SEZADREN-92507 format. One record per residue (C-alpha): z, y, x; residue number from 1. Coordinates in Angstrom, 2 decimals. Each point is the difference from the previous one (the first is absolute). Layout:
<atoms>
+---------+---------+---------+------+
!      up !   north !    east ! resi !
+---------+---------+---------+------+
!       Z !       Y !       X !  NUM !
...
+---------+---------+---------+------+
</atoms>
This chain:
<atoms>
+---------+---------+---------+------+
!      up !   north !    east ! resi !
+---------+---------+---------+------+
!   23.63 !   16.29 !    8.90 !    1 !
!   -2.66 !    0.88 !   -3.44 !    2 !
!   -1.07 !   -3.17 !   -1.76 !    3 !
!   -3.45 !   -1.45 !    0.16 !    4 !
!   -2.03 !   -1.09 !   -2.51 !    5 !
!   -1.41 !   -3.31 !    1.21 !    6 !
!   -3.57 !   -1.12 !   -1.74 !    7 !
!   -3.36 !   -1.70 !   -0.10 !    8 !
!   -3.59 !    0.97 !   -1.34 !    9 !
!   -1.42 !    1.24 !   -3.14 !   10 !
!   -0.42 !   -2.71 !   -2.55 !   11 !
!    2.49 !   -1.61 !    1.86 !   12 !
!   -0.39 !   -4.35 !    0.68 !   13 !
!    2.40 !   -2.19 !    0.59 !   14 !
!    0.70 !    0.64 !    3.95 !   15 !
!   -0.28 !    3.60 !   -0.89 !   16 !
!    3.24 !   -0.29 !   -2.39 !   17 !
!    2.29 !   -2.61 !    1.90 !   18 !
!   -0.93 !    1.72 !    3.15 !   19 !
!    1.43 !    3.08 !   -0.65 !   20 !
!    2.78 !   -2.07 !   -1.54 !   21 !
!    0.63 !   -2.16 !    3.13 !   22 !
!   -0.54 !    3.53 !    2.75 !   23 !
!    1.93 !    2.25 !   -1.89 !   24 !
!    3.11 !   -3.01 !    0.38 !   25 !
!   -0.88 !   -0.13 !    3.63 !   26 !
!    0.11 !    3.49 !    0.12 !   27 !
!    3.66 !    0.20 !   -1.44 !   28 !
!    1.08 !   -2.97 !    2.33 !   29 !
!   -1.39 !    2.12 !    2.67 !   30 !
!    2.30 !    2.73 !   -1.33 !   31 !
!   -2.54 !    2.46 !   -1.86 !   32 !
!   -0.01 !    0.60 !   -3.74 !   33 !
!   -2.67 !   -1.39 !   -1.24 !   34 !
!   -1.36 !   -0.74 !   -3.73 !   35 !
!   -2.78 !   -1.94 !   -1.01 !   36 !
!   -2.07 !    1.48 !   -2.57 !   37 !
!   -3.94 !   -1.21 !   -1.22 !   38 !
!   -2.85 !    3.04 !   -1.00 !   39 !
!   -0.98 !   -2.70 !   -3.15 !   40 !
!    1.13 !   -2.57 !   -2.34 !   41 !
!   -0.16 !   -3.41 !    1.43 !   42 !
!   -2.09 !   -2.21 !   -1.18 !   43 !
!    0.62 !   -3.20 !   -1.19 !   44 !
!    0.34 !   -2.68 !    3.54 !   45 !
!    2.01 !    2.71 !    1.33 !   46 !
!    1.74 !   -0.10 !   -3.45 !   47 !
!    0.27 !   -3.81 !    0.29 !   48 !
!    1.82 !    0.62 !    3.36 !   49 !
!    2.35 !    2.38 !   -0.65 !   50 !
!    1.57 !   -2.05 !   -3.32 !   51 !
!    0.03 !   -3.29 !    2.23 !   52 !
!    2.04 !    1.52 !    2.56 !   53 !
!    1.82 !    1.97 !   -2.76 !   54 !
!   -0.93 !    3.37 !    2.10 !   55 !
!    0.39 !    3.13 !   -1.50 !   56 !
!   -3.60 !    1.77 !   -0.63 !   57 !
!   -0.03 !    2.96 !    2.26 !   58 !
!   -1.08 !    3.98 !   -2.07 !   59 !
!   -3.29 !    0.95 !   -0.47 !   60 !
!   -0.17 !    3.62 !    2.03 !   61 !
!   -2.97 !    2.43 !    0.02 !   62 !
!    1.13 !    2.33 !    2.17 !   63 !
!    2.65 !   -0.01 !    2.78 !   64 !
!    0.49 !    3.58 !    1.32 !   65 !
!    2.20 !    0.68 !   -2.58 !   66 !
!    2.50 !   -2.38 !    0.73 !   67 !
!   -0.53 !   -0.28 !    4.12 !   68 !
!   -1.15 !    1.11 !    2.98 !   69 !
!   -1.14 !   -2.89 !    1.50 !   70 !
!   -1.55 !   -3.24 !   -0.78 !   71 !
!   -0.96 !   -3.52 !    1.25 !   72 !
!   -3.33 !   -1.54 !   -0.74 !   73 !
!   -0.53 !   -3.73 !   -0.30 !   74 !
!   -2.87 !   -1.63 !   -0.33 !   75 !
!   -2.39 !    2.46 !    0.22 !   76 !
!   -0.47 !    3.67 !    2.14 !   77 !
!   -3.04 !    2.05 !   -1.83 !   78 !
!    0.89 !    3.11 !   -1.36 !   79 !
!   -2.02 !   -0.92 !   -2.70 !   80 !
!    1.72 !   -3.66 !   -1.29 !   81 !
!    3.57 !    1.74 !    0.29 !   82 !
!    2.26 !    2.32 !   -1.81 !   83 !
!   -2.09 !    2.99 !   -1.62 !   84 !
!    2.27 !    2.22 !    2.08 !   85 !
!   -0.30 !   -1.09 !    3.28 !   86 !
!   -0.98 !    2.92 !    1.66 !   87 !
!    3.43 !    1.21 !   -0.80 !   88 !
!    1.71 !   -2.69 !    1.55 !   89 !
!    1.34 !   -0.90 !    3.36 !   90 !
!   -1.48 !   -3.50 !    0.62 !   91 !
!    3.29 !   -2.11 !    2.57 !   92 !
!   -0.91 !   -3.14 !   -0.39 !   93 !
!   -3.68 !   -2.50 !   -0.71 !   94 !
!    0.05 !   -3.23 !    0.16 !   95 !
!   -3.57 !   -1.25 !   -0.80 !   96 !
!   -2.27 !   -2.73 !    0.26 !   97 !
!   -3.38 !    1.77 !   -1.04 !   98 !
!   -2.21 !    2.42 !    1.94 !   99 !
!    1.01 !    3.76 !    1.27 !  100 !
!   -2.28 !    2.87 !   -1.57 !  101 !
!    0.76 !    3.04 !   -1.78 !  102 !
!    3.45 !    0.55 !    1.80 !  103 !
!    1.80 !    2.30 !    2.37 !  104 !
!    3.28 !    1.71 !    0.07 !  105 !
!    1.85 !    2.48 !    1.68 !  106 !
!    2.72 !   -1.57 !    1.49 !  107 !
!    0.73 !   -3.42 !    2.02 !  108 !
!    0.26 !   -2.75 !   -2.28 !  109 !
!    0.97 !   -3.65 !   -0.25 !  110 !
!   -3.41 !   -1.96 !   -0.74 !  111 !
!   -0.01 !   -4.08 !    0.49 !  112 !
!   -3.49 !   -1.12 !   -1.46 !  113 !
!   -1.27 !   -3.96 !    1.13 !  114 !
!   -3.19 !   -1.55 !   -0.81 !  115 !
!    2.26 !   -3.16 !   -2.09 !  116 !
!   -0.68 !   -0.35 !   -3.93 !  117 !
!    2.70 !    1.57 !   -1.46 !  118 !
!    2.39 !    3.03 !    0.76 !  119 !
!    2.65 !   -2.36 !   -0.47 !  120 !
!   -0.78 !   -2.21 !    2.60 !  121 !
!    0.90 !    3.33 !    2.32 !  122 !
!    3.12 !    1.04 !   -1.91 !  123 !
!    1.04 !   -4.19 !    0.49 !  124 !
!   -0.72 !    0.94 !    3.43 !  125 !
!    2.13 !    3.55 !    0.18 !  126 !
!    3.22 !   -2.36 !   -1.69 !  127 !
!   -0.08 !   -2.40 !    2.94 !  128 !
!   -0.18 !    2.32 !    2.61 !  129 !
!    2.67 !    2.12 !   -0.95 !  130 !
!    1.86 !   -3.22 !   -0.79 !  131 !
!    0.89 !    0.57 !   -3.80 !  132 !
!    0.55 !   -2.55 !   -2.17 !  133 !
!   -2.70 !    0.08 !   -3.17 !  134 !
!    1.89 !   -0.73 !   -3.41 !  135 !
!   -1.37 !   -2.72 !   -1.64 !  136 !
!   -1.49 !    2.31 !   -2.91 !  137 !
!   -1.78 !    2.33 !    2.59 !  138 !
!   -1.47 !   -3.16 !    1.87 !  139 !
!   -1.40 !   -1.40 !   -3.29 !  140 !
!   -1.81 !    3.28 !   -0.80 !  141 !
!   -1.23 !    0.16 !    3.82 !  142 !
!   -1.64 !   -3.29 !   -0.61 !  143 !
!   -1.21 !    0.87 !   -3.32 !  144 !
!   -2.15 !    2.67 !    1.27 !  145 !
!   -1.22 !   -2.25 !    2.84 !  146 !
!   -1.00 !   -2.76 !   -2.14 !  147 !
!   -1.66 !    3.13 !   -2.40 !  148 !
!   -1.99 !    1.80 !    2.88 !  149 !
!   -1.44 !   -3.08 !    1.94 !  150 !
!   -0.63 !   -2.03 !   -3.27 !  151 !
!    2.62 !   -2.90 !    1.00 !  152 !
!   -0.97 !    0.12 !    3.57 !  153 !
!   -4.52 !   -0.26 !   -0.84 !  154 !
!   -0.57 !    3.18 !    0.78 !  155 !
!   -1.72 !    1.01 !    3.11 !  156 !
!    2.42 !    2.52 !    0.38 !  157 !
!    2.59 !   -2.17 !    0.56 !  158 !
!    1.51 !   -0.68 !    3.53 !  159 !
!    2.28 !   -2.72 !    1.32 !  160 !
!    2.60 !    2.74 !   -0.18 !  161 !
!   -0.39 !    0.65 !   -3.60 !  162 !
!    0.54 !   -4.65 !   -0.29 !  163 !
!    3.38 !    0.52 !    2.36 !  164 !
!    1.10 !    3.01 !   -2.23 !  165 !
!   -0.36 !   -1.74 !   -3.17 !  166 !
!    1.31 !   -3.56 !    1.07 !  167 !
!    3.35 !    2.30 !    0.92 !  168 !
!    0.33 !    2.10 !   -2.66 !  169 !
!   -0.86 !   -3.40 !   -2.37 !  170 !
!    2.85 !   -1.52 !    1.62 !  171 !
!    2.25 !    3.08 !   -0.26 !  172 !
!   -0.67 !    0.27 !   -3.94 !  173 !
!   -0.33 !   -3.86 !   -0.39 !  174 !
!   -3.20 !   -0.33 !   -1.11 !  175 !
!   -2.68 !   -2.44 !   -0.72 !  176 !
!   -2.55 !    2.26 !    1.87 !  177 !
!   -3.40 !   -1.96 !   -1.62 !  178 !
!    2.04 !   -0.67 !   -3.19 !  179 !
!    1.26 !    3.66 !   -0.23 !  180 !
!   -3.58 !    1.50 !    1.53 !  181 !
!   -2.15 !   -1.43 !   -2.69 !  182 !
!    2.43 !    1.52 !   -2.71 !  183 !
!    0.01 !    2.97 !    1.25 !  184 !
!   -4.29 !    0.81 !    0.02 !  185 !
!   -0.57 !   -1.24 !   -2.96 !  186 !
!    2.69 !    2.42 !   -1.41 !  187 !
!   -2.31 !    1.92 !    1.17 !  188 !
!   -3.39 !   -1.02 !   -1.34 !  189 !
!    1.59 !    0.70 !   -3.56 !  190 !
!   -2.48 !    2.70 !   -0.89 !  191 !
!   -1.14 !   -0.23 !   -3.91 !  192 !
!    2.16 !    2.75 !   -0.70 !  193 !
!   -0.57 !    2.08 !    2.46 !  194 !
!   -2.22 !    3.18 !   -1.11 !  195 !
!   -2.94 !    0.44 !    1.91 !  196 !
!    1.14 !    3.39 !    1.60 !  197 !
!    3.32 !   -1.97 !    0.45 !  198 !
!   -2.28 !   -2.85 !    1.87 !  199 !
!   -2.13 !    2.57 !    2.40 !  200 !
!    2.81 !    1.57 !    1.06 !  201 !
!    2.91 !   -2.89 !   -0.18 !  202 !
!   -0.31 !   -0.38 !    3.95 !  203 !
!   -2.85 !    2.89 !    1.13 !  204 !
!   -0.22 !    1.99 !    3.52 !  205 !
!   -1.80 !    2.78 !    1.04 !  206 !
!   -1.70 !    0.11 !    3.19 !  207 !
!   -1.57 !    3.28 !    2.08 !  208 !
!   -3.35 !   -1.52 !    1.24 !  209 !
!   -2.00 !    2.73 !    1.81 !  210 !
!   -0.23 !    2.57 !   -2.04 !  211 !
!    0.90 !   -1.83 !   -3.40 !  212 !
!    2.18 !   -1.65 !   -1.58 !  213 !
!    0.12 !   -3.32 !   -1.14 !  214 !
!    1.92 !   -1.92 !   -2.94 !  215 !
!    0.51 !   -3.96 !    0.56 !  216 !
!    2.37 !   -1.46 !   -2.87 !  217 !
!    0.86 !   -4.09 !    0.22 !  218 !
!    0.40 !   -2.50 !   -2.53 !  219 !
!    1.20 !   -3.20 !    0.47 !  220 !
!   -0.41 !   -2.86 !   -2.46 !  221 !
!   -1.25 !   -3.08 !   -0.31 !  222 !
!   -3.11 !    0.50 !   -2.45 !  223 !
!   -2.34 !    2.73 !    0.91 !  224 !
!   -2.32 !   -0.14 !   -2.45 !  225 !
!    2.65 !    0.68 !   -2.34 !  226 !
!    1.19 !    3.07 !    1.37 !  227 !
!   -3.82 !    0.66 !    0.24 !  228 !
!   -0.53 !   -0.18 !   -4.21 !  229 !
!    1.22 !    3.92 !    0.52 !  230 !
!   -2.91 !    0.83 !    2.64 !  231 !
!   -1.21 !    2.74 !   -2.52 !  232 !
!    3.26 !    1.63 !   -0.55 !  233 !
!    1.21 !   -0.17 !    3.48 !  234 !
!   -3.69 !    1.13 !    1.40 !  235 !
!    0.39 !    3.53 !   -2.17 !  236 !
!    3.87 !    0.01 !    0.36 !  237 !
!   -0.80 !    0.32 !    3.92 !  238 !
!   -3.10 !    2.31 !   -0.17 !  239 !
!    2.74 !    3.01 !   -1.91 !  240 !
!    2.55 !   -1.20 !    2.73 !  241 !
!   -2.67 !    0.95 !    2.83 !  242 !
!   -1.01 !    3.36 !   -2.00 !  243 !
!    3.64 !    1.04 !   -0.27 !  244 !
!    1.63 !   -1.02 !    3.51 !  245 !
!   -3.40 !    0.85 !    2.16 !  246 !
!   -0.12 !   -3.81 !    1.03 !  247 !
!   -3.17 !   -0.63 !    1.54 !  248 !
!   -0.24 !   -3.78 !   -0.99 !  249 !
!    2.62 !   -2.40 !   -2.21 !  250 !
!    0.60 !   -3.60 !    1.36 !  251 !
!    2.01 !   -2.29 !   -1.99 !  252 !
!    0.44 !   -3.67 !    1.27 !  253 !
!    0.61 !   -2.27 !   -2.38 !  254 !
!    1.32 !   -3.14 !    2.39 !  255 !
!    1.03 !   -3.27 !   -1.41 !  256 !
!    2.44 !   -1.16 !    1.82 !  257 !
!   -0.51 !   -4.12 !   -0.44 !  258 !
!   -3.71 !    0.31 !    1.68 !  259 !
!    0.65 !    2.86 !    2.08 !  260 !
!   -3.55 !    1.92 !   -0.63 !  261 !
!    0.18 !    3.45 !   -1.42 !  262 !
!   -2.62 !    1.76 !   -2.20 !  263 !
!   -0.26 !    3.30 !    0.31 !  264 !
!   -0.81 !    2.75 !   -2.68 !  265 !
!   -1.63 !    2.96 !    1.24 !  266 !
!   -0.67 !    3.27 !   -1.32 !  267 !
!   -0.63 !    3.82 !    1.03 !  268 !
!   -2.82 !    1.50 !    2.28 !  269 !
!    1.06 !   -2.02 !    3.45 !  270 !
!   -0.81 !   -3.23 !   -1.45 !  271 !
!   -2.59 !   -0.36 !    2.69 !  272 !
!    2.39 !    0.17 !    2.48 !  273 !
!    1.68 !   -3.37 !   -1.56 !  274 !
!   -3.33 !   -2.48 !    0.82 !  275 !
!   -0.19 !    1.71 !    3.47 !  276 !
!    3.46 !   -0.73 !    0.63 !  277 !
!    0.14 !   -3.73 !   -1.18 !  278 !
!   -3.61 !   -0.72 !   -0.20 !  279 !
!   -0.73 !   -0.39 !   -3.61 !  280 !
!   -1.92 !    1.10 !   -2.46 !  281 !
!    2.30 !    1.45 !   -3.56 !  282 !
!   -1.33 !   -1.52 !   -2.42 !  283 !
!    0.91 !    1.42 !   -3.80 !  284 !
!    2.03 !    1.96 !    2.47 !  285 !
!    1.79 !   -3.17 !    1.26 !  286 !
!    0.11 !   -2.20 !    3.30 !  287 !
!    1.98 !   -3.49 !    0.60 !  288 !
!    1.44 !    0.21 !    3.40 !  289 !
!    0.63 !   -3.62 !    1.27 !  290 !
!    4.01 !   -0.39 !    1.51 !  291 !
!    0.48 !    3.58 !   -0.18 !  292 !
!    3.64 !    0.83 !   -1.32 !  293 !
!    1.36 !    2.85 !    2.51 !  294 !
!   -0.59 !    3.54 !   -0.73 !  295 !
!    1.76 !    0.69 !    2.58 !  296 !
!   -1.91 !   -1.82 !    2.64 !  297 !
!   -3.21 !   -1.26 !   -1.36 !  298 !
!   -1.23 !    2.96 !   -2.21 !  299 !
!    1.45 !    3.38 !    0.81 !  300 !
!   -1.08 !   -0.52 !    3.70 !  301 !
!   -4.00 !   -0.69 !   -0.77 !  302 !
!    0.20 !    2.79 !   -2.61 !  303 !
!    1.59 !    2.09 !    2.65 !  304 !
!   -2.95 !   -1.16 !    2.65 !  305 !
!   -2.91 !    0.49 !   -2.68 !  306 !
!    1.39 !    3.88 !   -0.38 !  307 !
!    0.26 !    0.80 !    2.94 !  308 !
!   -2.76 !   -1.66 !    1.70 !  309 !
+---------+---------+---------+------+
</atoms>
C-alpha cells in the first residue's frame, strides 16, 4: 500500500500538528504506512510542546500530489483550509471536531467526527478501541493539544470526554496537568517578536458563509491592549488581504486566556454581519465579546447564521 501523508490545517496550531503525529502513529500501528507533515511552521506553543517531549518536528509541505496520491486529514475538512492541491488527491481518512463544509469525495473513506473540544480526544478513543498502547511521548503531545484547544478545560467546547482523555494521557506522560498546562498556554502568548503579518496568520482559517468567504484569526494573550497597540497597522494589512484574497470580512479574535474574554477587530464590507451576529456595535472596528473564547463554537456558527439568514 502506498504511503499516506497526514496533516492538519494551514497555519497549524498545536492540535493540527500533534493530531497529525498521533494519527500517523495510529495508522502505522494498524498496518497503514503514514507520515505526519505540517502545512506551515509551528507556533511558539507547539514548539514548546515538541521540545518538552523531545519529539521530531514534522516537515513542512506546500503540495502533496508530487509525493503521494492519497492523504489523511486531521483537525479540518474544509478544502480551503487544506493543502493547496487537495483537489488532486484522494482523501482516505478524516478525523475532525469541526463543522463539515465544502467537502466531498469521489470514493468512500473513513470519516470520524465528534463534537468534542479537540481532535486528539477522538484519536485517544481510536487508540483505546483498537487496544493500541500510546507511547509516553505521543501521550504528552496529545494532552498538549487538549490543553490548548480547551484553554485548560475553560473553553465552552470542552467536554467530559476531553477531560477524561487528558487525565489518562497526562498519567501516561507523567505530567502535572495544571502546572504543565499553564506553562504551555503562556508559551503561546509571547507575541512581542511577531510581525503584524505573522500575528494575523498564526491561527487563521477561511470559512465559506453563504456566497462569501470570511477569514477568522485568533490570538491568545494575557494583555489585549498590547495587541491593539498595533491596531492601525493590522487594519491596513487586513484590508490588503481582503482585497488580494477576495475575503468579504476579516475578523481577528484577541483572546485573554486569563479573563476568558475576546475583543474582536473586524475589517471588510461584511463588518455589519459582526454586529448582527453578536448584537454589538463596532466602535473603531472593535467590540468586546464577554465570555467568548472559542472560534469554533462561539464565533463561526453565529457569523454563518448572520450571512445565511
